[in-house]
N, C-alpha and C positions, 0 to 999 in steps of 0.2 A: 504493500499499498505504500505510497507518494507521499510525502508529508515536506510543503515549505519550509525554508529554514531563511528567519528572517536576520538580516544583515542591519548591525547598529550605523546610524547614519557618524560620520566624522566628527560630530559637535556634544554627541551622543557618548561614543568612545574616551574622546579628551575630559569628558566631564567623569568616565569610570574610572580613567588611571588618575586622576585628581584625589577622586575618591578612594581607590586602592593604596595611595599614597600617605595617607592617612591612617588607613588601616590600621589598627593595635595589630603588634608583630604576634605572629602563631605560638599558644604556649599549648606543650602538650599535657596539662589537665584541663581535662572538659570542664564547664563552669566558671574558668578565672576568667577575668574579666578583659581577659590579653589573648582568652582562645580563638582564634577563627577555624573552621571547619577544611576543610581540603578535601583533592579527591581520593585520599588514602586516608581522609581522620572525616568521614562527613557527618554530619550530623540531622536526627530525624525525629520520632517517637522516642519518649524516654532517653535523650540525648544521643547517646551510642546506641541505643538499644538495651543498655545494661541497666539504665536507671539510677545511675551510679555519677555523681557531679563532683570529684573529690578536690576542683579547685575552686570551688565554691566558698562563700567565709557571709552565708544569710542572715539574717536577722531569726533568733529564736522565738519572739513575740510581736504581735498584731493584734490588731483588733478593727470590726470594719461591724457594730452592732446596735439594736433600738435602744435610745435612754432609755426607755419605756419600759422596757424589757429585763435592760438590764438593770434595774431598780427595784426588779420581783425578788419577793422573798419567799422562803417557803418553811414550815417547821411539821414537824410528824405529831410531838405533843402538842397540846392543847398553848395556845401561846399568851401570853401574860401582858407582852409590852406589845412593841413594834419589830422587835428582832430577830432573824431567822438566818437559814440557810439562803446566801445569793444565787438569784437564778438566774446569772448571766448573760446566759445559753440559753436560757427557756427553759433549762430543764430541771426533773424535781426529783431530789437526792435525798428527802428523809419521808417514809409513811405511816402508819401505824396498819397493821395487818392483823385481820382478826378469821378466827376458823381452824380447823374447816369443819362444814356442817354436809351434810351427808343427806340434809333436804335437798330439791334441785333448785336451780337456779332460776326459774319462774315464782316459782315458792315468795313470801317475805319471811327471811328466817329474825331476822331482827326489828325488832316495831321499827314505825316512820322512818323507814329506811333515809328517806331525801333530808333528815332530820340529822342525823346521825352528827356529834360532836366530843367523840371519845377521847378521852386521855390515854398516855403509856402505863399499862399494866392494870387498864380499868375494865373490868368483871362485865362480860356483856353476855345475855345468856349461858351456853354450854362452853363459852371461851372467852381467854382473855386477848385484849387490845396490847399488840407487841412491838413497840420500836423497831425498825429496820431502816439501816443508810446502806444507800449503794453509791459506790464510783463509778456507775456510768450512770445515763439517762434514762433505763432500763431497769424496773421491778422483775426479777427472775424468781418465781415466787419457789420454782426450784431449788432453789440457793434458801431458804426460809423453811418449807414445810418438808415434813413427812406422810403426811397423810393424804389421798388425794379427797376431793370435795367441794361444796359451794364457798367463798369466802371473796372478804369484804376487805377492800386497800382505803385508807383516807388519808389525805392530807389535807393542810389548811395553806393558803396561797395569802400573802399583801401585795395590794397592791395601791401608790400613792395617791391613785387619782382614777376616776372611774372611766374604764377605758375597754373598745374594743381591741379583742384578740382576733390571732386565727392560731385554733387548736389543732396540731396534725398529732394525732392517735394513732398507733396500734398497738394490736393483743391478742391472742390466738382461744381458740375454742368455745368463742362468743361472752362477750362483756357489756355488759350495760354501765352509766355513770351517772351521777347526781353534780348538779354544779348549784351551789346555792340555791337544793332541794328541788332544781330543774335538772327532768329525766332527761336522758338522752342516752338510745338502744342506735350504737354504729351499726352502718349496714355492711362495713367490709372488714378484714382484718387488718384494713387503711385505710382511714376517714380523715378529712380533713375540712375543718367545719369554723365558723363565725361563733366565739363566745364571749360572753360581756363578763371583765371582772369590778366591782363595785370598790370603792372608797375603802381603806381598811381590809380586814380578814376577809379570806374567800373560803366557800370549804367544799373541797372535791373527793367525791366518794367513789370509788368502781365496786361491782360486784361482778365474778366472773367463776365460769367452774373449771376446776383444778384436775388435771390427770397426768400421771407421769409422761414423761416424754419416751419415744420412744429410734428405730432409726428413721426410717420412715418419714415422708415428710406430714401425713394426716395424724404422727402417733403423738395426740397430744399434746401437754407443758400447759404453760402460761403464763406470758409477763403483761407487760401494759409498757407504754412508750410514750409519754404523753409531751410533747413541744410547744412552746408557747409563742409565735411568731407578732410579729407589728407588721399590718398590712398597709401601714402610712409608710410608717419610717419616716416621719419628718423630722424627730430630732435622733440625731446620731451619735455615739463614742469611738471615734477610729484613732487607732496611733499606727502607726510606721505601714500606713497607707498612703502610697506616692502618689500617682495617680487610677484613676477606673476608668476606662472604656468602653461604654456599648457597644457591643458587634452585632448584638441578632445572635439569632440559635443558632447553637454551633457546641463540639463537645470534643473538640481536638483540643491539644495541648498545642501551643506556640512551640516557635523556633528563635536563636537568635542569631544572624550572621555579623559584625562588627556593630556599628549604632542600630543595626535594624534590625523589627520584631517583624516575623511572618506567621499567622496565624490563619484558618481558615470558616468561614462561616455559612451558613444555609443563605441560600440557596445552594451554588457554586462558585462563592468568592473565595478569589485570596488576597490578604488585605495585608498591607505594606506598614507599619508602623513606627512613629520616633521611638526609639525604646528609652531614652530618659523622658518624653514627654507624656506618650499614647495616642499623641494626633496623628491622623492620617495621613500618609506620605502619596501612597495610590492603592485603589481598588480592581482587579479587574475580572471580570466577569469568564465562566465558563459552559457556557449554555450547549445547548447541541446544535444551535446553526451556526457556533464557532465552528464544529467540530466537520462539518460535513464538508466534503471536498468536492471539486469541480465535477468529478463527472458523475455525483449521486447529483447533484442538484440539474445537473441537463436532463439525467435519465430520470427524475421526479420533480414536475416544477413545481407540483404542490408545496414542497420545502420550502420553497423562496418568500412564499407566505410570511412566513420567521424574520423575515430581514427588517423591515419597519420597528415589530418590539424587539428584535435583538440592539438596532442601534439607538434608541433611546435607553432600553438598559445599559447600553454602555455608556451611554451620556450619565443616566443618573449614578453609576459608578466613578466617573470622572467627578463629578459636581461633591463629592467624600475628599475632595484631595482639600486636603489643611482641615476640615473638621476634629473635632474632638470629639468626635462617635457617628453612630448608626442611629437616629431618631427613629422614634415611631413611624413618623410620616415615609421616611424615604423606605426603611425596611417593608411597609406595607405596597410603597410601589414597585421596590425590587420584584417581590416575593411575587407581583399581582406579573410581572411583565416576564419573569422567566416561566411563569406557570403557562402563559400565554404558547410561548415559543414551546413548550414541553407539548400542550394539545395539539399546536399546528404538527409538532414533530410527528405525537402519535395516530393524531390522522392519518399525515399521507402515509405514514408504514406502521401499519401495527401492530406489526410482527416482532419489528427490530428496533424500535424506540420504547416500547413498555417496558417501562425500566422503574418500579415504584419505589418510593424512599426507604433506604432501612429505616430502625427504629430511630437512627442518631439523624432521621435529617437527608440529605445530598453532601453535606461539606461539614463533617463531621471528624476530621482526619486529619494527621499532622504531617507538615509541609517535610522535604528533607532538602539537603544541600551542601554542596561543595565547596561552597565556599564565592565560588564565581555564580552560580544556579541554583533556582527554588523548584523542586520540583514536585506535583499534586498529583491527588486522584481525589475522584468524585462519585459518588455511588450509581451515577447515570451511566456508570462505565468510561468517563472521560479522565484522558492520563493528557500532563504539559506540562510544559518548560518554560519560566522567564528566567529572567538576568534580574540582579539585583536594583535596575531602575524600572521596574515593571514591563518591558518588553518579553512579547511573547518568541519562543525559538521553535517549540512545535505543539503539537494539537493532535491528540489519536481521540476514537471514539473502538471500543472494542464489543461485540454483540454478546451480551452475555445475560445471563438469569438470574436474579434474583432468589438468595437464598431464605429459609424461615424466616430469620429476625434482618437479615439483607447485610451487605460487605460490608465489612468495619475494618478489616485490615488496613497499617497504613503505607507507605511504600518505603519501598527499603534499597536506598543506595550503595552497591557496593561493588568495586571488581570494572567500574562505566559501566552498570549497569541499572537498569531501575526498577527494580526487581515488584510487579504490583499483583495481587489474589483476586480472580474474579470466576472461581470453580476451578477454574484453571491458573496455574503460576506461571506471569510473563515475563522476561526477562529482556525489555528494551535498553535499545543501545541508550546511552544516557544524551550523546549529542546530535542525536534527528532522531530518535522517536522510533525509532525503526524496533521492528519483534528481532530477537538475536536468538532466542530460543523459548520455548511452552515446554510447560510439564504437567503432566495431566492429573492435577491434583488430588478433584474431584469429579465424579460422575454429572457431566454437565443437565443433565436432565431429575427432576423430582423435587421437591420444596425443601427436603432434608436428606441428601444423599449422604454415602458414607464419609470418612473423611473429612466431611467438611468442618470450616472452622474460621474464628472472629478474629484473633486474633494475630499480632502481626507477626511478621518473619523477621526473626537477628540474626545476627553477623557475629561467625566466632571466625579464630586463626589459631592451627596449628602449623608451626615449622615454618613460618611466610606464609603457608598456603590458607586460602581464606574458605568459609563453607557457610549457610545458609541452613537453620535449622527450623523448624515449620513446630506449630503447635502442635502437631499431631504423633510425634516422635518420628518424622523423618530429617534429614539432611541432604542438600544439595551441592553442587558444583558450581557456583555462582557465573564460571564459564562457559559451563553447555548447558547447565539445567538437570543433567542425571543425577541418579539419585545414590549418594555415596555411603548412609545407611536409612534403615528401616527397623524399629520397633515392631514389628509385623504384631505383636501382642494387642494394638493397640487398631487393627486395622480395619474392624468394622464398626469404631464408635465414630460418633456425631458429635458439632456443635463444642468442637476442643475454647474457649473461651478465651486464656488465658496462654498467653506468649509464652515460650522459653525463655531459661537466664543462663549465661554460658559466665564462668570466672573460670580461670587458670582451668582450663581443657576439661572442664568439669560442667556438666549441663544438668538443670535443673527443672523439671517441668511438670506438669501438674492436667492429669484429664478432670475434668468439671468437681468427681468428688471424689475426686484418688484415686489409688493412694500416690504419691509425690514421687516421681520416680528418678531417681541420680544414676548420671550415665557417666561413670572416668573414660574420655576418650582418648588414643594414643596416636599412630601415627594417622599419619594422612598425604598419599602421593598423589592426589587428586584425582584418584579412581574410587577408593574407599577410604572410608571413618574408621579404624581400628578400636574395637570395644574391649577395654582391659575390664573392665565389671560394671555390673549394675545392680543397683538395690533398690528397692522399692519398700516405702516409709508408708505403714498405712496412715489413715488422717478419717476423722471420725468431729464431725462437729454436732451427731445426736444431743451430746448431756447439757449445751448450751439452748438457749432462746433463738427458737428460726419460724423467718417470717413464710418464706416460703420453698427454696432448695439449700440446699448444704456447698452450693457451687462455688470455684473462685471463678471471678471472672477478671480480678486484680491479678497481674504476674508478679513472680517471686524477684524477691531482691537479696543480692548475694552481699556481705559485705563479713570481710574476714575469715572466712569459710561456716559462715550460717544463714542459712537461708531464711525469709522471713518472706510468710503467708497470708495474705488476708483475705477471709473467704467473703459472702454478700452478706453474713449474719452479721459480720464486725468480729469476728474473731480472727485475733494474732497466734498463726500458728509460727515455732523458730524449731528448726532443725539442724543438727552439731551433720554439715554435708560430710565429713569422711569418715564422720562413726555410724552415718544413716541412723540417726534417731533422735527420735522427739524431746527437747530441754523442754519446752512448755504450750498452753495454750492460754489464751487471753481474752473475753471480753471486752472492747476497748469500750470507749467512754467518745464515739465518733462521729454519733448519730443517729438519725431516726428510720425506721422504715416506711415504706411507701404502697402505697395502692399497685398491685400489678399488672393492671392495665394503665400505667402510664407512660407508657412508650421505654425511653433508655433509660439506664441505670436504676434498677430492681432491687438494689443492694449495694456495697462498695465496689465501685466498678475503677474507680481510680489506684493506678497499681502506687504500692510504697518506693519513696524515693529516697540516694543518697545526696544533702545536700553539706556538701565539706565534711563535718565530723558525728552529722546528727543522722537520725533517718524521721521522713517525713512524711505521715499516714495521711492519709486523707479521706473524709465522712461525707458519703452523699449531698448533705445539706450545707455544705461549708464547714464543719471543724477539721482541723488539723492537728493533730497529735504531734509532740516532737519527742522522740524516744533514745536514749544511747544505746550504742547496738553493744549486745553484751548478751551473755547469757541469763543471764534476769531482767529483768522488766524493769526499767528505771524512766519514767519520765520525768523531762524536762521545763513540757510547758504544753498547754491545751489553749490551742486558737481558735476563733468565728469571725466570719465573712457571714455576716444575716441580709440577706438579698432579698429580695420580689422579682422574681421574671411578670413580664407583661405578654401576653400572646393574644391580642382578640379572637383570633382565629381558631383558639383551641375551646375543647370544651370546659377546662379545667383550669381555665387561665389564669393568671395572679395567682400564682401560689410561690411559694417560698424557693428560692432557688435553686438549682442541682449544683454538683459539681462532681464528674467524675472523671473530670480529664484529669490523668497526673501533671505536679508540677513541675514547672522549669527555671531553673538557676543559672544568674548568668554574675557571678561576680557577689557584690552583697545584695543585689536582687535576686527576690522570685517573683514568678509567673506564674498566677493562677487563672485559669480560664472557667468561669461558672457559663450556666447555661446560657445568660445572656451579656453576662459584662467579664471583659478582662482587668484582673487584677494587679497592681504591679508594688510588691510590699518592700520597704527600703529601710531602714533604722530614721530618727530624727525626721518622718515626716506627719 
C-alpha cells in the first residue's frame, strides 16, 4: 500500500534545527530532566514499558480536593463535640458494627432502624455495637465478624454547613442505608447518587446480609465503600498542582520529548502541549478521511462527502493553538465533526469502516517517540507518524474488526519498527509506515478469540539482541515478527489484560486471574529465546472484598527483585521474583469501586510506577499512594485529585473523574492523565 512521505519546508527545517540545539543532552536515566528519547532508547507506554523512571525526583505529596469535603469528619463513637476523624478524601474510616442476626435482611431487626444513634459498647437486642477502624475506605466485614447473618454498620458525619454531595457507594450481597432517617436501597452493587448533609452531625446507617466469601465471583462476602464528592468544586484546596489542562475524554498516558508533552484524546486527536505551562502548541486529527488513499477516493466517490467536515475538523483543531485547554464547546464541535466523517465513511463502505470504539473510545493510547518523531495509534485502526512540530509523515488505515472490549494496546517502537496490535500484530517501518511484517496473533473472526489480549507489547534485550514479549506468553523477534518463545500453556486463554514486565532477563506476566508466571530467559540467538527456568506463583484475592472479578488489568512493576502487582480490587501483591514466593498481600486505600456498566476501568486500571526512589500506585478515582520499595509495606504519602468529569452526551454524565492511565515522570514533575483533564504535579505550586 503506497503512502506519501511529507517533506519539511526549509523554514521549518531551520526551526527544528534551532529547537534541537536548545534540547537538553541525552541522559541514560529515564525520567530525568535531561533525558531525551532516541531510536535505540525510545519512550512510550509506561516510559520504556517497564514503568520505571529512575532518573526522576518527583514530589511525594500533592492535593486537589474540595474544601467542603476536606472539612468533613466522621466518628464511630457518639460525638460529644465537633471533633472527629478527618475525611479529606471523602472516605469514612470509623464505624460501629452490630450483629449478626439470623433474621432476614428485609425484616426490621433493631426497632426504628432509621433513628439509630448508637455508641461504642452499647447493648442493642442480642448484640453489642463495636467500634471498627479501617485503614482503607472499605469496611470489610470479613475482617471483623466470624459469624454470618444480617448486620448493621453506623457512623456519624460532621459537615460545617448544609450542602449537597455525590455519594458513590459500593456493597455486596444486597444493602440498604439510612441518612438522617431517609431510607435508600441501592439498585446495583455500585451506585452514585445525590445526597444532602445538614450542618452539624449526620447519621448514616447501613444494613446488609453478610455471607462467607469464596473463590468465585458470586460467593458472598460483604463490604461497603461509601465516598463523598463535591458536585460543584467551587472551593478547592490545592498543593503542588502546577497546572491543569482540559483535554476531553481519554485514558492514555502522556509522554514527554524535550520541552514538549504529547497525549491522545478522543475522538482521534494527537495533542502537543508546552510541558512547562500545559498550553496547547498544536492539535492534529487522525480521522478516516485523512487515511483515504487516492485510489480509494477514485473508486468510491461517496467517500469524498467526508472532505468538507474533515476540513472543518482540521480548522477546529488549528483554532486550539495557544489555548489553555479544550473547552466544552470545542470538544462538542470536534466530536460532532468526527462522527459525521465516520458516518459518511461507514455509509460509503459499511464492511470496511464499521469500527465501533473500544471501552476507552478511539483515542486512549500512549504515543511513542524516538526523539525526532511521534507515533500514534487509534482504535478505528489508524496509525500515524508526526514530527515534533506537527507535520505528518505518514498515516495508514488497516481493516481489522474490534474484539470484545476493543483494542487497547499502545504502539511499541522497537528496532526501527512501530509495532501495533489489531488482532494481528503489525510491524510497520517507522520511517515510511509500510508493513515490514505481520504476525497472526489471534483469529480474525469472533468477538472473543483465543490468545487475544488488551495489554501492550513490551521490549527486552539479551546479549544486545532485542525481543518483544506479548501479554499472552509469547516472544517475537522485532526484525521479522517470528516467534522466538511460546508458553503454550496459555494458548487457549483469552483477554490477557495486563502487560508483562521485563527485568534483567526475567519476564513477569500474569493471566487475568493468575497465576503469576516468572520466566528466567537465557541466550537469544535471534531465532529462539532459551528458557532457563519457569515458576508459577499462585494468586488468589478471594479473602478480600470483591466488586466484580479478581482480574489484573494493571501491569506488574519489578523493582530490586520484587514484583508489585495491583488487581482490580485494589489488592497489592508483592512477590520475590528469584525465590518465586508471595511476600505479602494488602488491600490498599486507593479508591472505590464503580458500576460494571460504566465503560473503561471497572477497577484499578493504572499500573504501578517507580518515580525516582518511590513506587506510585494509582486508584481509579484520583487517589495515588506513595510507598517505599521493600519486603514490608511502608506508605510514604496518600494523595488525592478530586475532579468532576462532564460529558453531556453520556447517560451517567457529570461524575467523579476517573484515573486509569499510569503516571508519567519527568524530572521533578509528574503528569497524571484523568478522564478529562491532564494534571502537572510539581513542588512549590
